[in-house]
C-alpha positions as CSV (number, residue, x, y, z in Angstrom):
1,M,56.1,147.1,129.5
2,P,54.8,145.4,126.4
3,Q,56.0,148.2,124.0
4,S,59.3,148.3,125.9
5,R,59.5,144.4,125.5
6,F,58.6,144.9,121.7
7,H,61.0,147.6,121.4
8,H,64.0,145.1,122.5
9,F,62.9,142.6,120.4
10,Q,62.7,144.6,116.9
11,F,66.6,144.9,117.3
12,L,66.8,141.1,117.2
13,P,66.8,140.6,113.4
14,S,69.8,143.0,113.3
15,I,71.5,141.6,116.1
16,L,71.2,138.2,114.4
17,V,72.4,139.5,111.1
18,L,75.4,141.2,112.6
19,L,76.1,137.8,114.5
20,L,75.7,135.7,111.5
21,V,77.9,138.3,109.6
22,G,80.6,138.2,112.2
23,I,80.3,134.4,112.3
24,A,80.6,134.4,108.3
25,A,83.8,137.0,108.4
26,I,85.3,135.0,111.2
27,S,84.7,131.7,109.2
28,L,86.0,133.2,106.1
29,T,89.1,134.5,107.6
30,F,89.6,131.0,108.7
31,S,89.1,129.5,105.5
32,I,91.5,132.0,103.7
33,Q,94.1,131.4,106.4
34,S,93.5,127.6,106.1
35,F,93.6,128.1,102.1
36,Q,97.0,130.0,102.2
37,S,98.4,127.2,104.3
38,V,97.3,124.4,102.1
39,E,98.2,126.5,99.1
40,K,101.7,126.7,100.4
41,T,102.0,122.9,101.0
42,I,100.7,121.9,97.7
43,R,102.8,124.5,95.9
44,T,105.9,123.1,97.7
45,S,104.9,119.6,96.9
46,S,104.4,120.3,93.4
47,F,107.6,122.2,92.9
48,Q,109.7,119.6,94.8
49,A,108.2,116.7,92.5
50,F,109.2,118.8,89.6
51,N,112.6,119.3,91.2
52,N,113.0,115.6,91.8
53,S,112.3,114.9,88.3
54,I,115.3,116.9,86.9
55,E,117.4,115.4,89.7
56,A,116.7,112.1,88.4
57,S,117.1,112.9,84.9
58,Y,120.8,113.9,85.9
59,D,121.6,110.5,87.3
60,I,119.9,108.9,84.4
61,V,122.0,110.9,81.9
62,D,125.1,110.3,83.8
63,T,124.5,106.4,84.3
64,A,123.6,106.0,80.5
65,L,126.9,107.6,79.5
66,N,129.2,105.8,81.9
67,E,127.4,102.3,81.1
68,S,127.8,102.6,77.2
69,I,131.6,103.8,77.5
70,K,132.2,101.3,80.2
71,R,131.3,98.6,77.8
72,Y,133.5,99.9,74.8
73,L,136.5,100.4,77.0
74,R,136.1,96.8,78.6
75,G,136.1,95.6,74.9
76,I,139.2,97.2,74.1
77,V,140.8,96.2,77.4
78,V,140.0,92.5,76.8
79,S,141.3,92.5,73.5
80,S,144.5,94.2,74.3
81,A,145.4,91.7,77.4
82,K,144.8,88.7,74.8
83,F,146.9,90.0,72.5
84,I,149.7,91.2,74.9
85,T,149.6,87.8,76.6
86,Q,150.2,86.1,73.4
87,I,153.0,88.2,72.6
88,Q,154.6,87.6,75.8
89,K,154.1,83.8,75.8
90,S,155.8,83.6,72.3
91,T,158.9,81.5,72.0
92,S,159.9,82.6,68.8
93,L,160.3,86.4,69.4
94,T,163.3,88.0,71.6
95,S,162.3,90.1,74.6
96,V,163.3,93.2,72.6
97,Q,161.0,92.2,69.9
98,K,158.0,91.5,72.4
99,T,158.6,95.1,74.0
100,A,158.7,96.8,70.4
101,L,155.6,95.1,69.4
102,I,153.7,95.9,72.4
103,Q,154.7,99.5,72.5
104,D,153.7,99.8,68.7
105,Y,150.4,98.2,69.6
106,I,149.8,100.7,72.6
107,N,151.1,103.7,70.3
108,S,148.6,102.7,67.5
109,N,145.5,101.9,69.9
110,K,143.8,105.4,69.7
111,I,140.5,105.7,71.4
112,G,138.4,108.9,70.6
113,D,140.5,112.0,69.7
114,T,143.1,111.7,72.5
115,G,142.3,108.6,74.5
116,Y,144.8,105.6,74.7
117,S,145.9,102.3,76.2
118,Y,148.6,101.9,79.0
119,I,149.8,99.2,80.9
120,L,151.1,99.3,84.7
121,N,152.7,97.0,87.0
122,S,151.3,96.3,90.5
123,K,153.8,99.0,91.9
124,G,152.6,101.7,89.8
125,K,155.1,102.0,87.1
126,L,154.1,102.7,83.6
127,E,155.7,99.4,81.6
128,Y,154.2,100.8,78.2
129,H,152.7,104.1,77.8
130,P,152.4,106.3,74.4
131,I,154.6,109.2,76.1
132,F,155.6,108.3,79.6
133,Q,156.6,104.6,79.6
134,G,159.1,104.3,82.7
135,R,157.4,106.6,84.9
136,N,155.9,105.8,88.2
137,V,152.2,107.0,88.6
138,S,151.1,105.3,91.8
139,E,150.7,108.8,93.4
140,Y,147.5,109.2,91.4
141,R,144.2,108.3,93.2
142,H,142.5,106.3,90.0
143,I,145.9,104.5,89.6
144,Q,145.7,103.4,93.2
145,E,142.4,102.1,92.7
146,Q,143.6,100.5,89.6
147,I,146.3,98.5,91.4
148,D,144.0,97.6,94.2
149,N,141.2,96.2,91.8
150,D,141.7,93.1,89.2
151,D,138.8,94.5,87.3
152,H,137.9,98.1,87.6
153,F,136.0,101.0,85.8
154,V,137.0,104.5,87.2
155,E,136.0,108.2,86.5
156,Y,138.2,111.0,87.4
157,L,139.4,114.6,86.4
158,W,142.2,115.1,84.2
159,M,144.0,118.0,82.3
160,N,146.5,118.0,79.6
161,P,149.4,120.3,79.7
162,N,147.5,122.3,76.6
163,E,144.2,122.4,78.1
164,E,142.4,125.1,80.2
165,K,140.6,123.1,82.6
166,P,139.9,119.4,83.6
167,R,137.6,117.1,81.8
168,K,136.0,114.1,82.8
169,K,138.0,111.1,82.1
170,L,137.0,107.2,82.4
171,A,139.3,104.3,82.6
172,Y,138.8,100.5,82.5
173,S,141.7,98.1,83.7
174,I,142.1,94.4,84.2
175,Y,145.0,92.7,86.0
176,V,146.8,90.0,84.0
177,E,148.6,88.2,87.2
178,E,150.9,85.9,85.1
179,L,152.4,89.1,83.7
180,D,152.1,91.6,86.6
181,F,150.4,93.6,84.1
182,I,147.4,96.3,84.8
183,V,146.0,96.6,81.1
184,S,144.3,99.7,80.8
185,A,142.3,101.9,78.5
186,S,141.2,105.3,79.1
187,A,139.5,108.4,77.3
188,Y,137.9,111.4,78.0
189,K,133.8,111.2,78.2
190,D,133.0,113.8,75.8
191,E,135.3,112.0,73.1
192,L,133.1,109.0,73.4
193,L,129.6,110.1,72.9
194,H,128.5,108.4,69.7
195,F,128.6,105.3,71.7
196,I,125.4,106.5,73.4
197,N,121.9,105.2,72.4
198,K,120.1,108.5,72.3
199,T,116.7,106.7,71.6
200,I,116.8,104.5,74.6
201,L,118.2,107.6,76.8
202,K,115.2,109.7,75.6
203,D,113.1,106.8,76.4
204,K,114.1,107.0,80.0
205,L,113.9,110.4,80.2
206,N,110.3,110.9,79.2
207,K,109.4,108.7,82.1
208,Y,110.5,111.4,84.2
209,Q,108.6,114.3,82.6
210,Y,106.6,116.3,84.7
211,G,102.7,117.1,84.0
212,D,101.1,117.1,80.6
213,T,103.3,120.0,79.1
214,G,106.5,119.2,80.8
215,Y,109.6,117.1,79.2
216,V,113.4,116.8,79.6
217,Y,115.9,117.9,77.2
218,V,119.7,118.6,77.1
219,I,121.6,121.5,75.7
220,N,125.0,122.7,75.6
221,L,126.5,126.1,76.3
222,T,125.7,127.3,73.1
223,G,122.0,126.2,72.9
224,E,122.4,123.1,70.7
225,L,119.6,120.4,71.6
226,I,121.8,117.4,72.2
227,L,118.6,115.4,73.3
228,H,115.1,116.6,72.6
229,P,111.9,115.1,71.9
230,S,111.3,116.4,68.5
231,Y,114.1,119.1,67.8
232,E,117.3,117.3,68.3
233,G,120.2,119.1,66.9
234,E,118.5,122.6,66.5
235,N,119.3,125.3,68.6
236,I,117.0,126.3,71.6
237,R,116.4,129.8,70.1
238,S,114.6,128.4,67.1
239,L,111.9,127.1,69.8
240,I,112.0,130.2,72.4
241,G,113.3,133.2,70.6
242,E,115.1,135.7,72.4
243,S,114.1,134.0,75.9
244,A,116.8,131.7,75.3
245,D,119.5,134.2,75.7
246,G,118.5,134.6,79.1
247,L,118.3,130.9,79.9
248,L,121.9,130.3,78.4
249,H,123.1,133.2,80.1
250,K,122.3,131.6,83.5
251,I,123.4,128.3,82.5
252,Q,126.9,129.9,81.5
253,Q,126.9,131.5,84.8
254,S,126.3,128.2,86.3
255,A,129.3,126.6,84.4
256,N,131.7,129.5,85.3
257,R,130.7,129.0,89.2
258,Y,131.5,125.3,88.9
259,S,135.1,124.3,90.1
260,L,136.6,121.1,88.7
261,Q,139.7,120.0,90.2
262,M,142.1,117.3,88.7
263,N,142.6,114.1,90.2
264,L,144.0,114.2,93.6
265,V,147.7,113.3,94.2
266,N,148.9,112.0,97.5
267,G,150.2,114.5,99.9
268,M,148.2,117.4,98.3
269,S,145.4,119.3,100.0
270,E,142.1,118.2,99.0
271,T,139.7,120.8,97.0
272,T,136.2,119.6,96.3
273,A,134.2,120.7,93.5
274,H,131.1,122.5,94.0
275,A,128.0,120.4,93.8
276,A,125.6,120.9,90.9
277,N,122.5,122.5,92.1
278,V,119.1,122.6,90.8
279,E,118.4,126.2,89.3
280,D,115.4,128.0,87.9
281,Y,114.4,130.5,84.9
282,S,111.0,131.8,83.5
283,Y,110.1,133.1,80.3
284,Q,107.2,134.0,78.2
285,I,106.3,132.1,75.0
286,T,103.7,132.6,72.3
287,L,102.3,129.7,70.4
288,D,99.0,129.8,68.1
289,G,98.4,133.4,69.3
290,S,98.4,132.7,72.9
291,T,101.1,133.7,75.4
292,Y,101.7,132.0,78.6
293,Q,104.5,131.8,81.2
294,K,106.7,128.7,81.1
295,D,108.8,127.7,84.5
296,V,112.2,125.8,83.9
297,L,114.4,123.9,86.0
298,Y,117.8,123.1,85.0
299,I,120.9,121.4,86.4
300,Y,124.3,121.8,84.9
301,Y,126.4,118.7,83.8
302,P,129.9,119.9,84.3
303,Y,131.8,117.1,82.6
304,L,130.2,117.8,79.2
305,D,129.3,121.3,79.4
306,W,125.6,120.3,79.2
307,A,122.5,121.5,81.0
308,I,119.8,119.1,81.8
309,V,116.5,120.9,81.5
310,S,113.0,120.4,82.2
311,G,110.0,122.8,81.4
312,I,106.4,123.0,82.3
313,S,104.0,125.7,81.9
314,R,103.0,128.0,85.0
315,D,99.4,127.1,84.6
316,E,99.9,123.4,84.9
317,L,102.4,123.7,87.7
318,N,99.8,126.0,89.7
319,R,97.1,123.9,88.6
320,P,96.3,122.1,91.9
321,T,96.3,125.6,93.7
322,N,94.1,127.2,91.4
323,T,91.6,124.3,91.3
324,L,91.3,124.8,95.1
325,L,90.9,128.7,94.8
326,Y,88.1,128.2,92.6
327,S,86.7,125.5,94.7
328,L,86.9,128.1,97.7
329,S,85.1,130.8,96.0
330,G,82.4,128.7,94.6
331,L,81.6,127.4,98.2
332,L,82.0,130.3,100.5
333,F,78.5,129.4,102.0
334,S,79.6,125.6,102.4
335,L,82.5,125.7,104.6
336,V,82.2,122.5,106.0
337,S,82.0,120.9,102.5
338,I,85.1,122.9,101.4
339,I,87.0,121.4,104.7
340,G,85.9,118.2,103.8
341,I,87.0,118.2,100.2
342,L,90.6,119.5,101.0
343,L,90.7,116.8,103.7
344,I,89.6,114.2,101.1
345,L,92.3,115.8,98.6
346,L,95.0,115.5,101.3
347,N,94.1,112.3,102.3
348,Q,94.3,110.9,98.7
349,R,97.6,112.7,98.1
350,H,99.0,111.0,101.4
351,K,97.6,107.6,100.2
352,K,99.3,107.9,96.8
353,L,102.6,108.8,98.6
354,T,102.3,106.0,101.1
355,H,101.6,103.9,98.1
356,V,104.7,105.0,96.2
357,L,107.0,104.7,99.4
358,N,105.6,101.1,100.2
359,R,106.3,99.7,96.5
360,D,109.3,98.5,94.5
361,Y,109.9,100.9,91.7
362,L,110.9,97.7,89.4
363,T,108.1,95.2,90.0
364,G,105.3,97.2,91.8
365,L,105.4,94.5,94.5
366,L,105.6,95.9,98.2
367,N,109.2,96.6,99.4
368,R,110.9,95.1,102.5
369,H,109.9,97.6,105.0
370,A,106.3,97.5,104.0
371,F,105.9,93.9,103.9
372,H,107.3,93.6,107.4
373,N,104.8,96.4,108.6
374,M,102.1,94.3,107.2
375,V,102.9,90.8,108.1
376,T,104.1,91.6,111.6
377,P,100.4,91.8,112.8
378,L,99.3,89.0,111.1
379,I,101.6,86.3,112.9
380,S,101.1,88.1,116.5
381,E,97.9,87.0,118.6
382,Q,98.4,90.6,120.8
383,D,95.8,92.5,118.6
384,H,93.9,89.5,117.6
385,P,94.0,86.5,119.8
386,T,91.2,84.7,118.3
387,V,92.0,85.0,114.8
388,F,95.5,83.8,114.2
389,S,96.0,80.8,111.3
390,S,98.8,79.0,110.5
391,Y,100.9,80.6,107.6
392,S,103.8,80.0,105.5
393,I,106.8,82.2,104.2
394,I,108.3,81.6,101.0
395,L,111.7,82.9,99.7
396,L,112.4,83.1,96.0
397,D,115.8,83.9,94.7
398,I,116.6,84.2,90.7
399,D,119.3,81.7,89.8
400,F,122.8,83.1,88.5
401,F,121.3,86.4,88.7
402,K,124.8,88.2,88.9
403,H,126.0,86.1,86.0
404,I,123.1,87.4,83.7
405,N,123.8,90.8,84.8
406,D,127.4,90.8,84.3
407,T,126.8,88.9,80.8
408,Y,123.8,90.9,79.3
409,G,124.0,94.1,81.3
410,Q,121.8,95.6,84.0
411,I,119.0,96.4,81.6
412,V,118.2,92.7,80.8
413,G,118.7,92.1,84.7
414,D,116.2,94.6,85.5
415,K,114.0,92.8,82.7
416,I,114.2,89.7,84.5
417,I,113.4,91.1,87.8
418,T,110.4,92.7,86.2
419,I,109.4,89.3,84.7
420,V,109.6,87.6,88.1
421,G,107.6,90.5,90.0
422,K,104.8,90.2,87.2
423,A,104.5,86.5,87.7
424,I,104.1,86.8,91.5
425,S,101.7,89.9,91.2
426,Q,99.0,87.5,89.6
427,Y,98.3,86.1,92.9
428,P,96.7,89.3,94.6
429,N,95.6,87.4,97.6
430,V,99.2,86.5,98.6
431,L,101.3,89.3,100.2
432,A,104.4,89.7,98.1
433,A,107.6,91.7,98.2
434,R,110.9,92.4,96.3
435,Y,113.0,91.6,99.4
436,D,116.5,92.0,98.4
437,G,118.1,92.4,94.9
438,E,117.1,89.3,93.1
439,A,115.2,87.9,96.1
440,F,111.3,87.9,96.5
441,I,109.4,86.9,99.6
442,L,105.7,86.0,100.0
443,F,103.4,85.4,102.8
444,I,100.7,82.8,102.2
445,S,98.0,81.8,105.0
446,E,98.5,78.0,104.2
447,S,99.2,75.5,106.8
448,S,100.0,72.4,104.6
449,P,103.6,72.0,103.3
450,K,102.5,70.0,100.5
451,R,100.0,72.6,99.2
452,V,102.5,75.5,99.7
453,I,105.3,73.4,97.5
454,E,102.5,73.1,94.7
455,F,101.8,76.9,95.1
456,T,105.4,77.6,94.8
457,E,106.0,75.5,92.0
458,K,103.0,76.9,90.0
459,V,104.6,80.6,90.6
460,R,107.8,79.3,89.2
461,Q,106.2,77.7,86.2
462,Q,104.2,80.9,85.6
463,I,107.8,82.8,85.2
464,N,107.7,81.1,81.3
465,K,104.4,82.7,80.7
466,Y,105.7,86.0,80.6
467,N,109.6,85.5,79.8
468,T,110.2,87.3,76.5
469,L,113.8,87.0,76.7
470,N,116.1,84.5,75.3
471,E,117.7,83.6,78.4
472,A,115.9,80.8,80.5
473,I,114.7,82.0,84.1
474,T,114.8,79.7,87.1
475,L,114.0,80.3,90.7
476,S,115.4,78.6,93.7
477,A,112.9,78.5,96.6
478,G,112.9,78.2,100.4
479,I,110.0,77.6,102.5
480,T,108.9,77.5,106.0
481,T,105.4,76.9,107.7
482,I,104.5,78.2,111.1
483,S,101.7,76.9,113.0
484,K,101.8,78.9,116.6
485,P,101.8,83.1,116.9
486,N,104.2,85.5,118.3
487,I,107.3,83.9,116.5
488,L,109.4,86.9,115.6
489,L,109.2,87.7,111.7
490,D,112.9,87.8,111.3
491,D,113.2,84.2,112.7
492,V,110.6,83.1,110.4
493,I,112.6,84.7,107.5
494,E,115.9,83.0,108.6
495,Q,114.2,79.5,108.6
496,A,113.1,80.1,104.9
497,D,116.5,81.5,104.1
498,K,118.1,78.4,105.4
499,A,116.0,76.2,103.1
500,L,116.6,78.8,100.1
501,R,120.4,78.3,100.9
502,H,120.0,74.3,100.9
503,S,118.1,74.8,97.4
504,K,120.9,77.1,95.8
505,D,123.8,74.7,97.3
506,T,122.5,71.7,96.1
507,G,122.0,72.5,92.5
508,R,119.5,75.2,92.1
509,D,116.1,75.4,90.2
510,K,114.4,73.6,93.1
511,I,112.3,74.1,96.3
512,T,113.1,73.1,99.8
513,H,111.0,73.3,102.8
514,Y,112.6,73.9,106.2
515,Q,111.0,70.8,107.6
516,D,113.0,68.6,105.4
517,L,116.4,69.9,106.3
């Protein structure tokens, strides 16, 4: 009997080993499956971030081009309107002389290679035009927009009789009511590229480069580098050799697939252009004796036959997943630690994404949605019935912001918003957010209206410390103080907004407390 019992026990180590091997195999299989799932998620997230960078670059290029050309065309239109008004008001000229002078002015006012000025009336008739004066053109959509708006900038597609395909055209117009004239200036976008400040544009694109080895550049269909951090004006073949042929071929295919239709005419069926899509390309490149793979994303910019391109080494693009794989290989016998590390990494990634989603991109302050989510629990006693304390809401609004934007441009406007945000962010114990456009909102645990007003004045004075612009920045403020819980945040903000409106209606650059209304 004892021998039999011993006989059974001698197999126990083998059984335990098999059991441990089985458990290890199951755990390893589960870990591999988990790794594959996480790898796919991280790879997808990395690629999506890379993809988003090229889409953002497309928008930056398009906006920068339009803003520069818009300012130029507006200058022409304003000058033309003044000249034409002076001619029409002249008492020493006959109507025939006035007409001849204005027509000569229109004929001589060349914009770019083929752009020109023209004058419409409010019915869409061309009063003055280099060629088609007297023609009614109200059926065109961009003409209708000019008729409907006193001051208007419009983009549209146009094709002259001797051209093979439509091109993007831009027009600016203002309405001179006393003459019933719509004074306009139009030109093809690709003829006015010399007005673009390439340095500023490259600086903006650099902010959207992905990773350490990635950067954004712009090429045309022949491979000339229109914008590049280091090799602007050269051909891309001088950088990547024969690999450029494959990239250019794909870009040219994208150009051939893209359908541009001329500006729509009322009564005709609508045909839309294909949407610009982000496409990919990969190639090998050898530098300093080392060969590595590079992945490229590009998006075709049809209005100038450009491609906006962003490239990054595959090693860097795959770096998050490679790091995860090395960690898994080195910690096969520490599965719990591996899972913990993965959870920490994912949690950190989630926190970073949450942080980005909750922040205003210009100021770094909270956005409106995040502010509501953070303040609402603080002003309710449902979750914390014993810890409620009185509080105040402050609304700040930049005075005459629209005038500043219209006078100096959006870039200066953004700088002013950034300055105000920086001044507010000096008080980390105060919950602050960019609330809407040029408006900011603050939550402060303070029950004394006097102290809240003193704090608000301190914030307003703080602006001067960070203002590096020639333009003075002043703020109007509205405050409300609440001493009881469970009042809806929207109702509290409405009180502060009424106080703010009073400040703005009574001269601006002042502070009003709701209790003083």
